[in-house]
C-alpha positions in Angstrom: 100.9 119.2 113.2 97.9 116.9 114.8 95.8 115.5 112.1 92.1 114.8 112.6 90.2 115.4 109.5 86.5 116.5 110.2 84.2 114.4 108.0 81.5 114.2 110.4 79.1 116.4 112.6 80.8 119.1 114.8 82.1 118.0 118.3 79.3 117.5 120.9 78.7 115.5 124.0 78.0 111.8 123.6 75.4 111.5 125.8 74.2 107.9 126.9 76.4 104.7 126.6 75.0 101.2 127.6 77.9 98.1 128.5 76.8 95.4 126.5 78.4 92.1 125.6 78.8 89.0 123.4 80.8 85.7 122.9 80.0 85.0 119.1 81.3 82.3 116.6 83.5 83.7 113.7 81.7 84.7 110.8 82.5 83.3 107.3 84.9 85.9 105.3 84.9 85.6 101.6 88.1 85.7 99.7 89.2 89.3 98.8 86.6 90.6 101.2 88.9 93.0 103.1 88.0 90.9 106.0 85.0 92.6 106.4 82.0 90.8 108.9 79.1 89.5 107.5 75.9 91.4 108.7 73.4 89.4 107.1 73.2 85.9 108.8 70.1 85.3 110.2 69.9 81.7 111.3 72.4 82.2 114.0 72.2 81.7 117.8 71.4 84.7 119.6 75.2 85.6 120.2 75.3 85.9 116.4 72.3 88.2 116.5 74.3 90.3 119.0 77.2 90.6 116.5 75.2 91.4 113.7 73.1 94.0 115.6 76.4 95.6 117.1 78.1 95.9 114.2 75.1 97.7 112.0 74.9 99.7 115.4 78.5 100.8 114.9 78.1 101.7 111.3 75.1 104.2 112.3 77.1 105.7 115.1 80.0 106.4 112.7 77.7 107.9 110.3 76.8 110.9 112.6 79.2 110.7 115.6 82.4 113.1 115.7 85.1 110.6 115.3 88.7 111.3 116.6 90.7 110.1 113.7 94.2 109.6 115.1 96.1 106.7 113.8 98.9 107.0 116.6 96.3 107.3 119.4 94.4 104.4 117.6 97.3 102.0 117.5 98.0 102.8 120.9 94.5 102.0 122.1 94.3 98.9 120.3 97.6 97.7 121.8 96.3 98.4 125.3 93.1 96.3 124.6 95.1 93.5 123.0 97.4 93.5 126.4 94.5 93.3 128.6 92.3 91.1 126.2 93.7 87.8 127.2 93.2 88.0 130.8 89.7 89.2 130.8 87.7 86.1 130.2 87.0 87.2 126.8 86.6 84.3 124.3 85.8 86.1 121.0 88.6 88.4 120.4 87.3 90.4 117.3 87.0 93.8 118.8 86.8 97.2 117.2 88.0 100.2 118.8 86.3 103.6 117.8 87.5 106.8 118.8 85.2 109.7 119.7 86.2 113.2 119.5 84.6 114.7 122.6 85.8 116.1 125.8 83.4 114.2 128.0 84.6 111.4 130.3 83.3 108.5 128.8 83.9 104.8 127.2 81.6 102.2 126.3 81.2 98.6 125.1 78.6 97.3 122.5 77.8 93.6 121.1 79.9 92.8 118.3 83.2 93.6 120.4 82.6 97.3 119.8 84.7 99.5 122.2 84.5 103.2 122.2 86.6 105.9 123.9 86.3 109.6 124.1 89.3 111.6 123.9 88.0 113.3 127.0 89.0 110.0 129.1 92.7 110.7 128.2 92.2 114.3 129.3 90.8 113.3 132.8 93.1 110.4 133.5 96.6 111.4 134.3 97.9 107.9 134.3 97.8 104.9 132.0 96.6 102.6 134.8 93.5 104.6 135.2 92.8 104.2 131.4 93.6 100.4 131.6 91.1 100.1 134.6 88.1 101.8 132.3 89.1 99.2 129.5 89.6 96.3 131.7 85.8 97.2 133.1 84.5 97.5 129.7 86.1 94.1 128.6 84.7 92.5 131.9 81.2 93.6 130.5 81.8 92.1 127.1 83.3 88.8 128.5 80.4 88.3 130.9 77.9 89.0 128.3 76.1 91.5 130.7 73.8 92.9 127.9 72.6 89.5 126.5 72.2 88.3 130.1 70.1 91.4 131.2 67.9 90.7 128.1 67.3 87.1 129.0 64.0 87.9 130.8 62.7 90.1 127.8 64.3 89.4 124.7 61.8 91.4 122.8 63.4 94.7 124.4 67.1 94.0 122.8 66.2 96.0 119.5 64.4 98.8 121.2 66.9 99.4 123.8 69.7 99.3 121.4 67.7 101.7 119.1 66.9 104.0 121.8 70.6 104.0 123.0 71.6 104.9 119.4 69.3 107.6 119.2 70.1 109.4 122.6 73.7 109.2 121.4 73.3 110.7 118.1 71.1 113.5 119.4 73.9 114.3 121.7 76.7 114.1 119.0 75.0 116.5 116.8 75.2 118.9 119.8 71.9 118.1 121.8 73.8 117.5 125.0 71.1 116.7 127.9 68.6 116.4 125.3 70.4 113.1 123.9 70.1 111.7 127.4 66.6 112.6 128.0 65.5 111.0 124.6 67.5 107.7 125.3 66.7 107.5 129.1 62.8 108.4 128.3 62.7 105.7 125.6 64.2 103.3 128.0 62.7 104.2 131.4 60.5 100.9 131.9 63.6 98.9 130.6 66.2 100.6 132.8 63.8 100.5 135.8 63.5 96.5 135.4 67.3 95.9 135.0 68.5 98.2 137.8 69.3 95.4 139.9 71.4 93.6 137.2 73.0 96.8 136.4 74.5 97.2 140.0 75.4 93.5 140.1 77.0 93.3 136.6 79.2 96.8 137.6 80.6 94.9 140.4 81.1 91.8 138.4 82.8 93.8 135.7 85.0 95.5 138.3 86.1 92.0 139.5 87.1 90.9 135.9 88.8 94.2 135.1 90.8 94.5 138.3 92.0 90.5 137.7 92.7 91.5 134.0 94.7 94.5 135.0 97.0 93.0 137.6 97.6 89.9 135.2 98.7 92.5 132.5 100.9 94.2 134.9 98.8 97.3 135.7 98.2 98.5 139.5 94.6 97.4 140.5 94.4 100.2 142.8 94.0 102.5 139.7 90.8 101.5 139.3 89.8 102.8 143.0 91.9 106.1 142.3 89.7 106.6 139.1 86.4 106.0 140.9 87.4 108.4 143.6 88.5 110.8 141.1 84.8 110.6 139.5 83.4 111.0 142.9 85.2 114.3 143.2 84.1 115.6 139.8 80.6 114.9 140.7 81.1 116.9 144.0 82.9 119.8 142.1 80.1 119.9 139.3 77.2 119.9 141.6 75.7 116.4 141.4 76.1 116.3 137.8 78.1 113.1 137.0 80.6 112.4 134.4 78.6 110.4 131.4 80.6 107.4 132.1 78.6 107.1 135.2 75.4 107.7 133.7 75.3 104.0 132.5 78.0 102.8 135.1 76.3 103.5 138.4 79.0 104.2 141.0 78.0 103.7 144.9 80.2 103.7 148.0 79.5 100.0 148.2 80.8 99.4 144.8 84.0 101.6 145.4 84.7 99.8 149.0 84.4 96.4 147.0 86.7 97.5 144.5 89.1 98.7 147.1 88.8 95.5 149.1 89.5 93.2 146.1 92.3 95.6 144.7 94.3 95.5 148.1 94.4 91.6 147.7 95.7 91.5 144.2 99.3 92.0 143.2 100.5 92.7 139.4 101.6 89.4 138.0 104.4 91.0 136.1 106.3 94.4 136.1 105.7 96.8 133.0 108.5 98.9 131.6 108.2 102.4 132.6 108.0 104.9 129.7 106.2 107.9 128.9 103.9 106.7 125.8 100.6 107.2 127.6 101.7 110.9 128.4 102.4 111.5 124.9 99.3 110.2 123.7 97.4 112.0 126.6 99.1 115.3 124.8 97.5 114.4 121.5 94.2 114.0 123.2 94.6 117.1 125.0 95.3 118.9 122.0 92.3 117.6 120.3 90.1 118.6 123.2 91.7 122.1 123.3 92.0 122.4 119.4 90.9 126.1 119.5 93.4 127.0 122.0 96.5 124.6 122.3 97.9 126.5 124.9 95.5 125.3 127.4 96.6 121.6 126.5 100.2 122.7 127.5 99.1 124.3 130.6 96.8 121.4 131.7 99.8 118.8 131.1 102.1 121.2 133.3 99.4 121.2 136.1 99.2 117.6 135.9 103.2 117.1 136.4 103.5 115.2 133.2 107.1 113.8 132.4 109.3 116.5 130.7 109.4 114.3 127.3 105.6 114.6 127.0 105.4 118.2 127.6 108.3 118.6 124.9 106.3 116.5 122.4 103.3 118.7 122.9 105.2 121.7 122.5 106.7 120.2 119.1 103.0 119.4 118.0 102.0 122.9 118.9 104.9 124.5 116.9 104.0 122.6 113.9 100.6 123.9 114.2 101.8 127.6 114.1 103.9 126.8 111.2 107.2 126.4 113.2 107.9 123.0 111.1 111.8 122.9 111.3 111.9 123.7 114.9 109.3 121.2 115.5 111.0 118.3 113.4 114.2 119.4 115.2 112.7 118.7 118.8 111.1 115.3 117.6 113.9 114.0 116.3 116.0 115.1 119.5 113.2 113.3 121.8 113.6 110.4 119.2 117.1 109.8 119.8 116.4 110.0 123.5 113.6 107.5 123.3 114.4 105.1 120.6 112.0 102.6 121.3 108.8 104.8 120.8 107.9 104.4 117.4 105.3 107.3 117.8 107.8 110.0 118.0 109.3 109.3 114.6 105.7 108.7 113.1 104.8 111.9 114.6 107.6 113.7 113.0 106.7 112.2 109.3 103.1 113.3 110.1 104.4 116.9 110.8 106.6 116.9 107.6 103.1 115.4 105.6 100.9 118.1 106.9 103.5 120.8 106.0 103.5 119.6 102.3 106.8 118.2 102.6 105.8 114.9 100.8 109.4 113.3 100.0 110.5 114.0 103.9 107.5 112.3 105.1 108.0 109.3 102.7 111.4 108.9 103.6 110.8 109.4 107.2 107.9 106.7 107.3 110.3 104.2 105.1 112.9 104.6 107.7 110.5 103.7 110.7 108.9 100.8 108.6 112.3 99.3 108.1 113.0 99.3 111.8 109.3 98.6 112.5 107.5 96.5 109.7 103.9 96.8 109.9 103.5 99.7 112.0 100.2 100.9 111.1 100.4 104.9 111.7 103.5 104.8 109.4 102.1 102.5 106.9 99.0 104.5 106.7 100.9 108.0 106.3 103.2 106.4 103.8 100.3 105.4 101.5 98.7 108.8 101.7 102.2 110.5 100.8 102.7 108.1 98.1 99.5 109.5 96.7 101.3 112.7 95.9 104.4 110.6 94.1 103.4 107.3 92.9 99.8 106.3 93.0 100.6 102.8 92.1 102.8 101.9 95.1 100.0 103.9 97.3 97.3 101.4 96.0 99.5 98.5 96.9 100.4 99.7 100.3 96.5 100.9 101.1 95.2 97.5 99.8 97.2 95.5 101.8 96.4 97.9 104.8 92.7 97.6 103.9 93.2 93.9 104.3 94.6 94.1 107.7 92.1 96.8 108.8 88.7 96.1 107.5 86.8 98.1 109.8 89.0 101.4 109.0 86.9 103.9 107.1 89.6 106.4 106.7 91.9 103.3 105.1 89.2 102.9 102.7 88.9 106.5 101.9 92.7 106.5 100.7 92.3 103.4 99.2 89.7 104.9 96.8 91.7 108.0 96.0 94.8 105.7 95.4 92.7 103.5 93.0 91.5 106.3 91.1 94.7 107.9 90.7 96.3 104.7 89.5 93.6 104.2 86.7 91.6 101.6 88.7 88.4 103.5 88.5 86.2 100.5 89.2 87.9 99.5 92.4 88.1 103.1 93.3 84.2 103.1 93.2 84.2 100.0 95.3 86.6 101.1 97.8 84.4 104.3 98.2 81.4 102.4 98.6 82.9 100.4 101.4 83.7 103.4 103.2 80.1 104.6 103.1 78.9 101.2 104.1 81.3 101.5 107.2 80.1 104.8 108.0 76.5 103.8 107.9 75.6 105.7 104.5 74.3 102.2 103.2 72.0 103.7 100.5 74.6 105.9 99.2 77.0 102.8 99.0 74.7 100.8 96.9 74.1 103.6 94.5 78.0 103.5 94.4 78.2 100.0 93.7 76.0 100.5 90.5 78.4 103.2 89.4 81.2 101.0 90.1 79.5 98.3 88.1 78.7 100.4 84.9 82.5 101.7 85.3 83.6 97.6 85.2 81.4 96.6 82.5 82.7 99.5 80.1 86.3 99.1 80.9 86.1 95.4 80.6 87.3 94.9 84.2 85.8 91.3 84.8 87.3 90.6 87.9 86.2 93.9 89.6 82.6 93.2 87.9 82.3 90.0 89.6 83.5 91.6 93.0 81.2 94.2 92.8 78.2 92.1 92.1 79.2 89.9 94.9 79.6 93.3 97.3 76.1 94.4 96.0 74.3 91.3 97.5 76.0 91.8 100.9 75.2 95.3 101.1 71.3 94.8 100.5 71.6 92.5 103.6 73.5 95.1 105.3 70.7 97.7 104.9 68.0 95.3 106.1 70.1 95.1 109.3 70.8 98.8 109.6 67.2 100.1 109.0 66.2 98.5 112.2 67.9 101.7 114.0 66.3 103.8 111.5 
């Protein structure tokens, strides 16, 4: 069964995105700080300010946006970004990928290395190279610092523009639809008019960087052109109503022609192995988009002539959702034997077992996979969650290590808080809960949670925890000052 806990508002269209960019120095990270970025520095260069505002922006976005919480899809997308990044001219590699539970075709990039992708992008694109073209384009915006360059003539518009963008996106995320677009566009009308010439030039520049990155990473540059043409067809079919992606990524015939000309002169530098991984991820996305009627996901996959393995994989996930756990596990095990290099298949089987309440089976399957692929995040996270039911101490150890590796992952801190509480580490549990709150924009609640953590630590004599909590409280107050700028 596809697992996607709902801890945010119900799904809605995310209305407005803005391609932004940065190149920033690495922040100082405190020991035992879960690797969390500092949001408080105020004497840095402009690029440092971009990083600080971008990460604060992300926390506010998470507070209200409908997030697609799928560890397997997350791992895939991060791997895809990692593959493209060395060729994107991006010198600062501290990216954060956030998945949005929306059927709209959209992706965006924000200062601080934030890359957002809607589930709807996977639903729209029937090939991996098409999704790679969108990500490569967004990395091009980041590497060329288009947001900062666009602000060079009017630095005072930076925060208002970002705040207006956030407001519009959150209105839409809450179900406002076109109202979100209207709010953001209205707030930024003069800004957008002033920057229109930049926008067209920047789009072509991001295309150029993206095409080169695709080719060097082994993807077909022509996929970008095919994606543009597909978007054009969608606009035509929808009576001129463009996909959300095009609202902030203007697509003209001259831009398509330029991309087509450049793509025809570039050959992929290396051949990639042909496997069905993307199509399996797309199956998960379609199941999310068609959550209320999973059969629509299966129909869509079949209509797009997806590989047989992807169709069987989706059928197994649908069977698990219908309570047919044994047949789902049998089919996933068969697929795993046929495609032994795809870790996501046995990880999916462990996930199915966990969701069915078969915790021992989930633990055994996760451990077996981790012996073959140490450090695989989806299996590690699932093992930690399953161990909560059997050995909270071991769960805490696993999840604490995972939090160190994934300091920007709110779901990991949710699980860590539960593991700490169940294993008798009450003060550390309150701290982990506070970390989750600050990562999801609930900074006032996070500070109150730290106050509770401090009292518990003092009462229990947990001096190490008390010192750590006090340090984090100072950090959180600084975070609040930054995040209040978006209120």
